N, C-alpha and C positions, 0 to 999 in steps of 0.2 A: 578552599576545595584543593584537595593533594591529589595528583595523578598517579601518586603511590598506593592510595590507599582505595581510590574507585576503578571499575572498569565499566566502560560503556561502550560494550558491543554493536551497538544499533539497534540492539533490541533490547536486552536488559540493560540496568546499572545497578550492578552490587559491588557491597562493600567486598575486596577478595583480603584473604588473612595478611598481616603485615608482618607476622613470624616468618615465613617464608620467603627466602631472597632466591632462591633456585632458580633457573631457568632453564628451558628444555635444550636438547642439542641439533634443531632443527632450522636450518638455514630460513626459513622461512617467517616472516614477521605474524605471526600469528594475533588472533584477537585477544588471546590472553599469551604472553610469551612463557607462564610457568606453567602452561598446559596442552602439551599437545595432541589434538585432538586427532581418533582413531582415523585413518584411510579410509575410505571406500575402493573396494576391490573391485567390485561386479553391482550391478545395477539392473534391474528388470521391472516392467511393470510398477507396483507399490514397494517392493522391496528391494533395499540395498543390503550388499554381503560387507561386512568389516575385514581389517586386516588379523583381527585378532578368531575372525570365522564366526562372529555374531550374525543374524539375519534382521535385520531393523524394518518394521514397518512404516513406510514414511506416509505420517498423515498428513502432513502438513504442505509435503511439495517441495520442502525448502522452507524460504519464507512465501509459502502459496504461490510457487512459480512452475514447478513442474504439473504442469494441467492434463497432459499425456501420460503422466509415468514416467517410466525410465527403458531407453533402449528402445525408441520407435525405429521399427526397420522404414516406415516410409522416410521419415525424414532423414534419417543417414544415407540415403541413396540421395533425398534430393541435395543434399549438401556436399555428397563426393560429386554430384555430375554438375554442381556450380563451380568446384574449384577445377573441372575441364575446362569450362568456359573463360571465368574468369575470378581469382578469389579478392583481387584490391583494384582500386583505383580512386585517384583523388577526386572528391565531387567536384570540385573547380572547374577542371575539365569537360570529365566526363561523367557517364552515368552506366547503370545497368539494367536487365531487363526483369531481374528478380528484383531492385528496388521499384521501378514503375510497375512491376505485378502487384507486388505486397501493396504499395500505397492504393493503387486502384480496386484491391479487396475492399482494405479498410475504408474507402470513400462510398464504397458501394451499400458497406455494410450499415452506413448511416443513412441511406435513401437520400440521400444527395445532403442532407443538413451541414455537414464539413464538407470542405471544398480541397483543400492539402494537407498532407502530411510532412511532418520534419521528422528526419527517423538517424536517432544517436544510438549509443551502446548501453545510455543507464538511465535508468526513472530519475536519480538525481539529477543527471543534465537536460531531463526532458525539461525538470523545474525550471532551472538557470534558463533555457530556453523560451520558457514559457511567458517569463518576466522580462527579458529581452526584448520578443516580439509584443507584449502587451504595452510595454512603452514607447517602442518604436511606432505602432500603430497612431497612437496621437499626435506622432512626430510627421506620419505620413497624410494626415487630413489637411482639407483645407478649409477654412484655415489650420494651421497645426494649433494644438495645443501642448506647449512646452511644460508649462506651470502642472502639469498631470507625473508625478512622479511616486505619489504614493501605493502603499497599497494595504488593505486588510485582510488580514487569515483569522483563524481560532486559534482558541487555546486549545490545550491538549493534542495538538495538531502535530504531524511528523509530513515533511515534504522531501526528504532527502538530505544527505551527508555534507556535500558539498555547503561552502559557506553560505552564498547567495538561498541555496534550498534550505538549509540548517535554518539563516536570520525568518525566513518564512514560516518552519515552524514553532509550535509553541511551546513545544514537552521543554520542560526547563532541566531535566536531569539532563538529556542530550545535548542542550544549547552550554550547561555550566561551564565545561573548561574554556569556551571559545568566544564566551558573550564578551570580551573588548575588543574582538575584532570582527563582530559580525556586523550588519547593517541595524544601524543604529534606529531605537524607536519611534523616533517621529518621520520615520519614514515607512516602516512596517510596523503597524497596531494589531492589535487583533481584540476580539469580541467571545463573547461565550460561546464554546461549544456546542452542538446541538446532540446532548447526552438525555435524553430522558429517564435514566434510571437515577443521575444524580442530581440531574437540574431542574428536573418539572417537581414542582410543588404539590404538597400532598393533596389540595383540595381545586387543584387545575387541571383545566381540561384541555385536550391537545391543540384547538385551535386557541386559547389563552396563549397557552406555552408558548407556540408558533409566532403571535402575533406581540409577545414579550420581546422574543428574541430578533423579531423585524425592529421593532423600535428600537432596539439595543443597537442595532446595525444603522436605522438611519440616523441616530443621534451622533453614532461614530464618525459618521460622514461630515456631520453641521459640525464634529468637534476640530477635525483634522483638515477641513478645505472641501466642501464638494466636490468644487472643480479641480482640484489636486491629486486626485485617486485614479489609479488606472483601472484596479481589477481588487475585485473581494476573491480570495482564493481558500478552496472548502474540498474534503475529501466525502463524496456521496456517502462511504459506508467508513469510516475512521477504522483501519485496521492495526497496527504494530503499537500504535501510541494509545489507544484506547479499548482495545479487543474487539475486531467487529460491531462497532457502534452504527447503526443507521438512524436516519433522521428521520423523525416522525412524520407521516405525512402531512403534505403541504407547506414545509420549512423552506424548500427549494422554490418554490413557486413566489412565496413569500419575498425571499431573499434575492431572484431575479427581481421583482417587481422596484425593491430599492436600488439595484443596479441601475436600473433603466430609467428609474426617476432622476440619476446622477450624472448618467450617460456613461458608468463605468462596463467595463469589461467581467463578464462571470467566468472563472478558470475551475475548473472540474480536476483533480488531483485523482486521477482512475489508475495509479501504477499497479496496485496491490488489490483494488476491489473490480476491476474492471475485466475487460475479456475474456467473460460469460461467467467469472470467476461467480456473478450473485444472482446467475438466472437469468440472464437477458446479456447480450454480448455487451450492451454498453449499460454500466450502471445508471444512466440518466433516462435511460428507456424507461425505468419506472416510476421517473420523477415525472414525468411529462414537462421538463425542462432541458432544452437543447443549450449547451456553453457554448461561449465563444470559440476558448480555447481548452482543452482536453488532454492532458499527459497518461499514459498508457505506458505497458511495460510487462514486468515478472510475467503476465499469461502470455502477453503477444508472440513469445519465442519457447514459451515453454522449457526454458532453463538448457534448449541444445545449442542456443548463442545468445551472446550478451548482447541485447537489442530490447529499445525501447524508443518512445517518439511523440510527437503531440501533433494533436489533428486539431486543423487549423479552421475557423467556420468563414462561411463567405463574409461576414460584415468585414475580417478583418483582411481578408485575401481581396477584397474591393477595392480597400486603402490601397494596399499595395500595389494594385495593378493603376491605379489613380495615381498613385505619387514616384517612387524610385523605380518601384517593380525588383527590388532586392532586401532579400534580410540580412541582415547587417551582423551575420554569425554564421561560423561554420565551424566544423571539427575532423581532424585527420581521418577518423576511422567513421563517419558521416553517411549513413548510406551503403553501408557497407554490403560487397555484395552475398558473401555467404552469409552472413546474419539475416538478411533477407530473403534468402533464398529458404533457410531454415523456418524461419516465422512463416513465410508464405506456405509451406507446406504442413506447418502445425495448424495454420487459420483455416487452410482447405479440408485437414482431417475433421475438424470443431463443426465445420457448416454440413462435409459427406457423410459425416458419422451422426448429426443433429447433437450432439453433446449438450450445447446449450438449454436443450429439452431436460437430458437426461440430468443435469444440474440441478435446475428448478424440481424436477419428480424425484429422486433421492436428497437433497435439499432439505424437502417438506419432510421427510423417511428421517434423517439425521435429527434435523431440529425434534420431533417429536419424541426419538430413542431418547435424545442428550436432556429434555424438560421429565421425563418420565421418570428416569432414572436417576440422576442429580437435581434435580429440583428443587427437594425435600432436604439434602443435604445441607448440615446447619453451617459448613461454610463455602457455600457457592450461592453467591449474593444475586448474582443474574446470569443470565445464558439469552445469547442473542446474536442475531446475524440475518443474512438472507443465504439463498441459495448452497453453494456448496463451502461457506466462507461463516464459522463461528465460532465465537467466543465466550468462555468460562470466567468470571471473575469471583476470585476469590474473597471473603470476608470475614472478618475477626469476629464479629456480632450480625448476622443477618438482620436482627430488627433495627438497628442504630443506621447500617452499612458501615460500620470503622473497616478500615483498613487494618492489615497486620504492617507490623515495623516494618520498613525496607530491610533492617539488619536481621530479618528473618530468611530473606532470600525465598518467599515462600514460593513463586512462580520456576526459580530455579531448581525449586527442591522436586518440584514436580516433573519437570521435565529429565531431571537426574535417574530420577524412580523410576520412570518410563521406561528409558536407555539399559535398565539394569537387564542381564539376560533373562527374568524370570518373567520381564512384561515385554520386551523389545519391540517399542513402539517410541517413534519422534514426535514429540510434539511441542509448540513453537511457543517459548517464553516472552512475556512480557511486563512491564513495569512501569510505574508511576500514573497508573490506571484512574487515580481521583486526581491529582493536581500536579502532575509532572513527576513529584516526587512519589508519593506513597500508592501503594495500591498494587495488584496482582493479579494476572491472568493468564489464561494459555490461548492460543489458536489450533481449529482444525480446519485444515484446506485441503483435502486428498484430491487428486486427480479428477477431473471431469468423467474418466470412461472407468470410475473404481467399479467394482461389481459390489450385487447386495450382498453376498458372502464378506466380503472383505469390507464394507460398510460397517456391516456386523459385529465384524471382528473387532474393527475399530474403538467401535463405541465400549464392547465389552472389557478393552485393555483401558479405557482412558478413565472408566468407572472405578476401575480396579486402580490404576492407579494413584487416581485421586483419593478415593476412599482410606487406601493404605498411607499415602502419605500424612494427610491428617490424622488416621489413629497413633501413626509413629509419633509425632509432633505432640501427641496430648490436645488437641484442639476440641 
């Protein structure tokens, strides 16, 4: 694979023109050095203004991040107030009221089912911390279980861009360039994702599909050595990699039963789908399954600061309390006071304004609108999601579910069409939907406080963008 021929920006993987070698004069190492993005010069609510004067309706909050929209006055004041108190302190020696307040708020939101929070800047780093903490858990037990070092994850998954998190991911195209330096397959293996649109057989019931996937996981435990596995890792709703694919009912209860059978931990990656995005504050609340470790990010701080974290369950904390009493991991910006202040105010607003309820209510309306208006389109294969987290998968053949060739760059074409002044909407493109290489989708993930008027406009523009894109492609 030639790095000159492939661009992998963490969202889409696509061929770039090999005829042009010109680069922009920007001093920033942009995701594509041959294309300088427009600068955003102003943003308020659900709209951004670009340096060319164009106004863009932000239908995805970036990467499902801006859950309160842009320019929230309360959050801005909270950040300013925190700077008056303390901007930075090293977590090896000091703590802050904002970090304590945020952690308490998050733990209370789980009704005590989680026990502690580890706070850091990025979702990828949260996954790295979860990997290390799950390994250390088994060393803290009495007697310790040092033979546990393996993990089981899922195919067509994405858990982050750092080497450990990318090693956990199953998205083939994103792994491709770095495969030789990733954690080897005998340490992290994978089972099938729960993707009913592509994975469930035509005559298979939901319960039979769940049973088959549970058996696959059980067989994988036995294959690698059941007492060598630290954890099973999964996203309750697969975001960027598959395009908002939720698990079928009963799936995670079945997976948890297999983990319990072999004494392994269950790790949920809720960096993209959690913190209210799916219609409950934590996506696992809809599954009736509480994980041992849960990564969070994106909607935690709503884009007002770089912040993510790991929620740690009672089982893991008890082992630490009875063992060394310390997590053998730390970062310079761990528990950053300003980031914590921003996130705490975001979470307070979500609670006080009952925005998770709004996500559930408007999410049902968004689902109906998208399915009513795009469900019959010949190139729309599936529309799926929860809350205000929806994916639209594109197919070349609706009957066979055949994807378009990756060379066509369908998802990026839809995004680019939306960015044209005639439309003025930002949609989030993704590729590798089917097998990590082929398949296209776009995500819609608006702010939790979006108005019904803006939601209707968002649907109208999305429909028009998709229809016009495929009409021009002659599909």
